[in-house]
C-alpha positions as CSV (number, residue, x, y, z in Angstrom):
1,M,0.0,0.0,0.0
2,L,3.0,2.4,1.0
3,G,4.4,1.7,-2.5
4,A,1.0,2.6,-4.2
5,Y,0.7,5.8,-2.2
6,G,4.2,6.7,-3.0
7,M,3.8,6.0,-6.8
8,F,0.8,8.4,-7.1
9,L,2.6,10.9,-4.8
10,V,5.6,11.1,-7.2
11,S,3.2,11.2,-10.2
12,G,1.4,13.9,-8.6
13,L,4.6,16.1,-7.9
14,A,5.8,15.6,-11.3
15,V,2.4,16.8,-12.9
16,G,2.2,19.5,-10.3
17,A,5.6,20.8,-11.1
18,L,4.5,21.0,-14.7
19,Y,1.5,22.9,-13.7
20,A,3.7,25.2,-11.7
21,L,6.1,25.5,-14.6
22,G,3.2,26.5,-17.0
23,G,1.9,28.9,-14.2
24,V,5.4,30.5,-14.2
25,G,5.4,31.1,-17.9
26,L,1.9,32.8,-17.5
27,V,2.9,35.0,-14.7
28,I,6.0,36.3,-16.4
29,L,3.9,37.0,-19.5
30,N,1.1,38.7,-17.5
31,R,3.5,40.9,-15.4
32,A,5.0,42.2,-18.7
33,T,2.1,42.4,-20.9
34,G,-1.1,42.3,-18.9
35,V,-2.2,39.3,-21.2
36,L,-3.6,36.0,-19.6
37,N,-2.6,33.6,-22.3
38,F,-5.4,30.9,-22.8
39,A,-3.3,29.7,-25.9
40,Y,-0.7,28.6,-23.4
41,G,-1.6,25.0,-23.6
42,A,-2.2,24.8,-27.3
43,I,1.3,26.3,-27.8
44,G,2.8,23.5,-25.9
45,A,0.6,21.0,-27.6
46,V,1.9,21.9,-31.1
47,G,5.5,21.8,-29.6
48,A,4.8,18.2,-28.1
49,M,3.2,17.1,-31.7
50,T,6.1,18.5,-33.5
51,A,8.5,16.6,-31.3
52,W,6.5,13.3,-31.9
53,Q,6.6,13.9,-35.7
54,V,10.4,14.6,-35.6
55,L,10.8,11.2,-33.7
56,E,8.5,9.4,-36.3
57,W,10.9,10.6,-39.0
58,H,13.6,8.7,-37.0
59,L,15.7,12.1,-36.4
60,P,17.9,12.3,-33.3
61,E,15.9,13.0,-30.1
62,P,17.8,16.2,-29.1
63,L,16.5,17.7,-32.3
64,A,13.0,16.9,-31.2
65,W,13.3,18.5,-28.0
66,A,14.8,21.7,-29.9
67,A,12.0,21.4,-32.3
68,A,9.3,21.3,-29.7
69,M,10.7,24.6,-27.9
70,G,11.5,26.3,-31.3
71,V,8.0,26.0,-32.8
72,S,6.6,26.8,-29.5
73,L,8.8,30.0,-29.3
74,A,7.9,31.0,-32.9
75,L,4.2,30.6,-32.2
76,S,4.3,32.7,-29.1
77,L,6.4,35.2,-30.5
78,G,4.4,35.4,-33.7
79,F,1.1,36.1,-31.6
80,G,3.1,38.6,-29.3
81,L,4.5,40.5,-32.2
82,L,1.9,40.5,-34.8
83,V,-1.5,40.5,-32.8
84,A,-0.9,41.5,-29.1
85,P,0.2,45.0,-29.9
86,Q,-2.9,45.7,-31.6
87,L,-4.8,44.9,-28.5
88,A,-2.4,46.6,-26.1
89,H,-4.8,49.3,-25.1
90,R,-7.9,47.0,-25.0
91,E,-9.5,45.6,-21.8
92,P,-7.9,42.5,-20.3
93,V,-10.8,40.2,-21.2
94,I,-10.5,41.2,-24.8
95,K,-6.8,40.2,-24.7
96,A,-7.7,37.0,-23.0
97,V,-10.4,36.2,-25.5
98,A,-8.0,36.8,-28.7
99,T,-5.7,34.3,-27.0
100,L,-8.5,32.0,-26.6
101,G,-9.3,32.2,-30.3
102,F,-5.7,31.7,-31.0
103,A,-5.8,28.4,-28.9
104,L,-8.9,27.2,-30.9
105,C,-7.1,28.0,-34.4
106,L,-4.0,26.0,-33.1
107,L,-6.3,23.2,-32.0
108,G,-8.0,23.0,-35.4
109,L,-4.7,23.0,-37.1
110,M,-3.3,20.1,-35.0
111,N,-6.4,18.1,-35.7
112,L,-6.0,18.9,-39.5
113,V,-2.3,18.0,-39.6
114,W,-2.4,15.1,-37.0
115,M,-5.6,13.1,-37.2
116,V,-7.0,12.1,-33.7
117,T,-5.5,8.6,-32.9
118,S,-3.6,6.9,-30.0
119,R,0.0,8.0,-29.9
120,K,2.8,7.8,-27.6
121,L,5.7,10.2,-27.1
122,G,8.6,8.1,-25.9
123,L,11.6,10.1,-24.5
124,F,15.0,8.9,-23.6
125,S,14.2,9.7,-19.9
126,D,11.5,7.2,-19.7
127,S,14.0,4.4,-19.4
128,L,16.1,6.1,-16.9
129,G,15.3,6.6,-13.1
130,L,16.0,5.7,-9.5
131,S,14.4,4.2,-6.7
132,I,13.6,6.1,-3.3
133,I,12.1,4.1,-0.4
134,G,11.0,1.4,-2.8
135,V,9.2,3.8,-5.3
136,R,10.5,3.8,-8.9
137,I,10.9,7.3,-10.3
138,N,11.5,7.5,-13.9
139,G,13.7,10.2,-15.6
140,T,10.9,12.0,-17.2
141,R,9.3,12.7,-13.8
142,L,12.6,13.7,-12.4
143,I,13.1,16.2,-15.3
144,A,9.7,17.8,-14.6
145,L,10.4,18.3,-11.0
146,A,13.8,19.5,-11.7
147,G,12.5,21.7,-14.4
148,G,9.8,23.2,-12.3
149,V,12.1,24.0,-9.4
150,I,14.9,25.6,-11.6
151,A,12.5,27.6,-13.6
152,T,10.9,28.9,-10.4
153,L,14.1,30.0,-9.1
154,A,15.4,31.3,-12.3
155,M,12.4,33.3,-13.2
156,G,12.3,34.8,-9.7
157,I,15.9,35.9,-9.8
158,Y,15.4,37.2,-13.4
159,L,12.6,39.4,-12.4
160,S,14.2,40.8,-9.2
161,R,17.9,41.0,-10.2
162,T,18.0,41.9,-14.0
163,R,17.5,45.0,-15.7
164,T,15.0,43.4,-18.2
165,G,13.1,41.8,-15.2
166,L,12.9,45.5,-13.7
167,L,11.6,46.9,-17.0
168,M,8.8,44.0,-17.2
169,R,7.7,45.0,-13.7
170,A,7.4,48.6,-14.8
171,L,5.5,47.7,-18.0
172,A,3.2,45.7,-15.4
173,D,2.5,48.9,-13.5
174,S,1.8,51.1,-16.5
175,R,2.6,50.6,-20.2
176,D,2.1,54.3,-21.2
177,V,4.3,55.6,-18.2
178,A,7.0,53.0,-19.0
179,A,7.0,54.1,-22.6
180,I,7.3,57.8,-21.7
181,L,10.2,56.8,-19.5
182,G,12.0,55.4,-22.2
183,V,11.4,51.6,-21.6
184,P,11.6,49.7,-25.0
185,V,8.1,48.3,-24.7
186,R,8.0,46.2,-27.8
187,R,11.5,44.6,-27.0
188,V,10.5,43.9,-23.5
189,E,7.3,42.4,-24.4
190,A,8.9,40.3,-27.2
191,I,11.4,38.7,-24.5
192,A,8.2,38.0,-22.3
193,W,6.3,36.3,-25.0
194,G,9.6,34.3,-25.9
195,I,10.4,33.1,-22.5
196,S,6.6,32.0,-22.1
197,G,6.8,30.3,-25.4
198,V,10.0,28.1,-24.6
199,L,8.5,27.2,-21.2
200,A,5.3,26.2,-23.1
201,G,7.1,24.1,-25.5
202,F,9.2,22.4,-22.6
203,T,6.0,21.9,-20.4
204,G,4.0,20.4,-23.4
205,L,6.7,18.1,-24.3
206,L,7.0,16.6,-20.9
207,F,3.2,16.6,-20.5
208,G,2.9,14.6,-23.8
209,G,5.4,12.1,-22.3
210,L,3.8,11.9,-18.8
211,V,-0.1,12.2,-19.3
212,R,-1.3,11.8,-22.9
213,L,-0.1,12.8,-26.4
214,D,-3.5,14.4,-27.6
215,P,-3.9,17.9,-28.9
216,A,-7.2,18.5,-27.2
217,V,-6.0,17.0,-23.7
218,L,-2.7,19.1,-23.8
219,T,-4.5,22.2,-25.1
220,F,-7.0,22.2,-22.0
221,L,-4.4,21.5,-19.6
222,V,-4.0,25.1,-19.6
223,I,-7.1,25.3,-17.1
224,P,-5.2,23.8,-14.2
225,V,-2.2,25.9,-15.0
226,I,-4.4,29.2,-14.9
227,A,-5.7,27.9,-11.4
228,T,-2.1,28.0,-10.2
229,T,-1.8,31.6,-11.4
230,I,-5.0,32.5,-9.7
231,I,-3.8,31.3,-6.4
232,G,-0.5,33.2,-7.0
233,R,-2.9,36.2,-8.0
234,L,-0.8,36.6,-11.2
235,K,2.0,38.1,-9.5
236,S,3.9,35.6,-7.0
237,I,6.0,32.9,-8.7
238,P,6.8,31.1,-5.5
239,V,3.1,30.8,-4.6
240,T,2.5,29.8,-8.1
241,F,4.9,27.0,-7.8
242,V,3.5,25.7,-4.4
243,A,-0.1,26.0,-5.9
244,G,1.0,23.8,-8.8
245,L,2.5,21.0,-6.7
246,L,-0.6,21.1,-4.4
247,I,-3.0,20.7,-7.3
248,G,-0.9,18.1,-8.8
249,V,-0.7,15.9,-5.8
250,T,-4.4,16.5,-4.9
251,E,-5.4,15.4,-8.3
252,S,-3.3,12.2,-8.3
253,M,-4.1,11.1,-4.7
254,L,-7.8,11.6,-5.3
255,T,-7.5,8.6,-7.7
256,L,-7.0,6.2,-4.7
257,V,-10.3,7.5,-3.2
258,K,-12.9,5.8,-5.2
259,P,-16.0,7.9,-4.5
260,L,-14.0,11.1,-5.2
261,A,-11.9,9.7,-8.1
262,P,-14.4,10.9,-10.9
263,F,-14.3,14.5,-9.5
264,R,-10.6,14.9,-9.4
265,V,-10.7,17.0,-12.4
266,A,-12.5,19.5,-10.4
267,A,-9.6,19.8,-7.8
268,P,-7.9,22.8,-9.5
269,F,-11.0,24.8,-9.3
270,V,-11.9,23.7,-5.8
271,I,-8.4,24.6,-4.5
272,A,-8.3,28.0,-6.3
273,T,-11.7,28.8,-4.9
274,L,-10.7,27.9,-1.4
275,A,-7.4,29.8,-1.6
276,L,-9.1,32.9,-3.0
277,M,-11.5,32.9,-0.2
278,W,-8.8,32.5,2.3
279,L,-6.9,35.3,0.8
280,Q,-10.0,37.6,0.8
281,R,-11.0,36.8,4.4
282,G,-11.7,40.0,6.4
283,R,-11.8,42.3,3.3
284,R,-14.8,44.4,2.4
285,L,-16.5,43.9,-1.0
286,T,-16.1,47.0,-3.1
287,F,-17.2,47.8,-6.6
288,A,-15.4,49.7,-9.5
289,G,-15.5,53.5,-8.9
290,E,-16.3,53.1,-5.3
291,D,-14.1,55.0,-2.8
């Protein structure tokens, strides 16, 4: 029984780390551009499907990893440079809906290029791993955990210790004021879209190896990822990381509770709602324009 619990715990930590990694990508982008990118999952899904295609052509696996992140980078940058600037002064909900439309376009394109069928994305790390307290942890899960931790630390340092990170924070406060002060708005926003795209490609690739290589499944994994950013209030990278781990572990462990197993997909929403209620405790409800 201990082995079963340990297996589900490790699996939850790995998936949770990827939720967290996705959340970090969304927080970085939102803090610099004010965009909540609903296309994040679809961008990562295209990267994962591209990697699968490269492997199907019997090309070296490092090329598949590079292709996944390169394609995701190109898609994210393309939207960020061509579409996002046209919506820079629109309401946040319009920006979010635009990314949702982009996600649906990418999902339709994937279904056109890769017909829906059962596929498996086999990575070199699947055959590697180690045993801890009788629990076997394969290399893909270890990469997911390590990637989540490293990305969280690196992006936290990047935002707080580098000039570009400082400029991103200035943009988050006021795009117009930052432009008046001489901040290269388009360049800084392009960097944010680029970082988000690379993280999306990496996340999608590992999700494809750990969960299921299906365009629709990978596209809508953005939903629990967004739940992590809600708990982090679209600002805190450390809180977003912890929220991702919590959601991943809760989803995984609920699988062992038969009455609750069918409802485990609701875990991100329940946890996000409870977290928001806790964060808002003792505060008075106000409305726009109310002093």
